[in-house]
C-alpha positions as CSV (number, residue, x, y, z in Angstrom):
1,M,0.0,0.0,0.0
2,I,1.3,3.4,-0.9
3,Y,-1.4,5.5,0.8
4,E,-4.9,5.3,2.3
5,V,-7.6,7.9,2.1
6,E,-10.6,8.1,4.4
7,V,-13.5,9.1,2.2
8,L,-15.4,11.1,4.9
9,N,-12.2,13.0,5.9
10,L,-11.5,13.8,2.2
11,A,-15.1,15.0,1.8
12,H,-14.8,17.3,4.9
13,R,-11.5,18.7,3.8
14,L,-12.7,19.3,0.3
15,E,-15.8,21.1,1.6
16,D,-13.5,23.3,3.8
17,A,-11.1,24.0,1.0
18,V,-13.9,25.2,-1.4
19,F,-15.3,27.4,1.4
20,H,-11.9,28.8,2.0
21,D,-11.1,29.4,-1.7
22,I,-14.3,30.9,-2.9
23,N,-16.6,31.3,0.1
24,L,-19.0,28.6,-1.3
25,K,-20.6,26.1,1.1
26,V,-20.9,22.7,-0.5
27,K,-22.2,19.6,1.0
28,L,-20.8,16.5,-0.5
29,N,-22.9,13.4,-0.7
30,V,-21.0,10.7,1.2
31,S,-23.4,7.9,0.2
32,S,-23.4,4.7,2.1
33,E,-22.6,3.1,-1.3
34,L,-19.1,4.7,-1.1
35,P,-16.3,2.8,0.7
36,A,-15.0,4.1,4.0
37,Y,-11.4,4.1,2.7
38,W,-9.5,3.8,-0.5
39,R,-6.1,2.1,-0.4
40,F,-3.9,3.1,-3.3
41,G,-1.1,0.8,-4.3
42,I,1.2,0.4,-7.3
43,S,-1.1,-2.1,-8.9
44,G,-4.5,-0.5,-8.3
45,I,-7.1,0.7,-5.7
46,C,-9.0,-1.2,-3.0
47,D,-12.3,0.0,-1.7
48,I,-12.6,-0.8,2.0
49,Y,-16.2,-0.8,3.4
50,N,-17.2,-0.4,7.0
51,N,-20.1,-2.8,6.8
52,E,-20.9,-6.0,8.7
53,K,-19.1,-8.1,6.1
54,G,-16.0,-6.0,6.1
55,E,-16.1,-6.0,2.3
56,V,-13.0,-5.2,0.3
57,H,-13.1,-4.8,-3.5
58,C,-9.9,-4.1,-5.5
59,R,-9.5,-2.9,-9.0
60,S,-6.2,-3.7,-10.6
61,Q,-4.9,-1.0,-12.8
62,F,-1.4,0.1,-13.4
63,A,-1.0,3.0,-12.8
64,P,-4.1,3.6,-10.6
65,P,-6.3,6.5,-11.6
66,Q,-5.5,9.7,-9.7
67,D,-8.6,11.7,-10.8
68,V,-10.9,11.9,-7.9
69,M,-14.0,11.7,-10.0
70,S,-12.9,8.4,-11.5
71,V,-11.9,7.1,-8.1
72,L,-15.5,7.9,-6.9
73,E,-17.4,6.7,-9.9
74,N,-16.1,3.1,-10.1
75,P,-17.0,2.0,-6.5
76,L,-20.3,3.7,-6.7
77,R,-21.3,1.9,-9.9
78,D,-20.0,-1.4,-8.6
79,S,-21.8,-1.0,-5.3
80,F,-25.1,-0.2,-7.0
81,R,-24.7,-3.2,-9.3
82,R,-24.1,-5.5,-6.4
83,K,-27.2,-4.0,-4.6
84,Y,-29.4,-4.6,-7.7
85,M,-28.1,-8.1,-8.2
86,K,-28.7,-9.0,-4.5
87,A,-32.3,-7.8,-4.9
88,S,-32.6,-9.7,-8.2
89,R,-33.4,-6.4,-9.8
90,A,-32.7,-5.7,-13.5
91,Y,-30.5,-2.7,-14.2
92,D,-29.0,-0.9,-17.1
93,D,-26.7,2.1,-17.5
94,N,-29.6,4.5,-17.3
95,L,-30.6,3.2,-13.9
96,L,-27.0,3.3,-12.7
97,D,-26.7,6.9,-14.0
98,H,-29.9,7.8,-12.1
99,D,-28.4,6.6,-8.8
100,V,-24.8,7.5,-9.3
101,N,-24.9,10.9,-11.0
102,P,-26.6,12.9,-8.1
103,I,-23.8,11.7,-5.8
104,L,-21.0,12.5,-8.3
105,E,-22.5,16.0,-9.0
106,T,-21.9,17.2,-5.5
107,W,-18.3,16.1,-5.6
108,A,-17.8,17.6,-9.1
109,L,-19.1,20.9,-7.9
110,A,-16.5,20.9,-5.1
111,V,-13.6,19.7,-7.2
112,Y,-14.1,22.1,-10.0
113,N,-14.5,25.1,-7.6
114,L,-11.1,24.6,-5.9
115,A,-8.6,27.4,-6.5
116,P,-6.3,26.3,-9.3
117,E,-3.2,26.9,-7.1
118,R,-4.5,24.1,-4.8
119,L,-3.9,21.6,-7.5
120,S,-0.2,21.5,-8.1
121,N,-0.6,19.0,-10.9
122,R,-4.0,18.7,-12.7
123,E,-3.3,15.1,-13.7
124,N,-2.9,14.2,-10.1
125,H,-6.1,15.5,-8.4
126,A,-6.4,12.8,-5.7
127,S,-2.9,13.3,-4.5
128,S,-3.3,17.1,-4.4
129,L,-6.6,16.8,-2.5
130,I,-5.0,14.7,0.1
131,K,-2.5,17.5,0.8
132,L,-5.2,20.0,1.5
């Protein structure tokens, strides 16, 4: 493991940063469908859930994505897919978009309202956000 990010802490720090930068209060949707932590390693990202099962889902990808919106979207889509399958509910991309997009929109509002100087390297959003 290279580093671990607590999703709730990242959300609070991002909300604070946006308020500090442009005096805009944003409230990020920290859905229960999001993991509690992300663990970033050389070979990918693991989503660590604080649920009764202690679920861990890893995505292998070298190099792991560093764009915070991509890091958010993948576990959300996977979590909703698992939820639909468990309920034997049919789903398609439109249904996934309906559930995922409102959550992502709150995060996108915050990320895109950060002061540019906060992001030392635009291709490395997640790492920059962690340094808030």
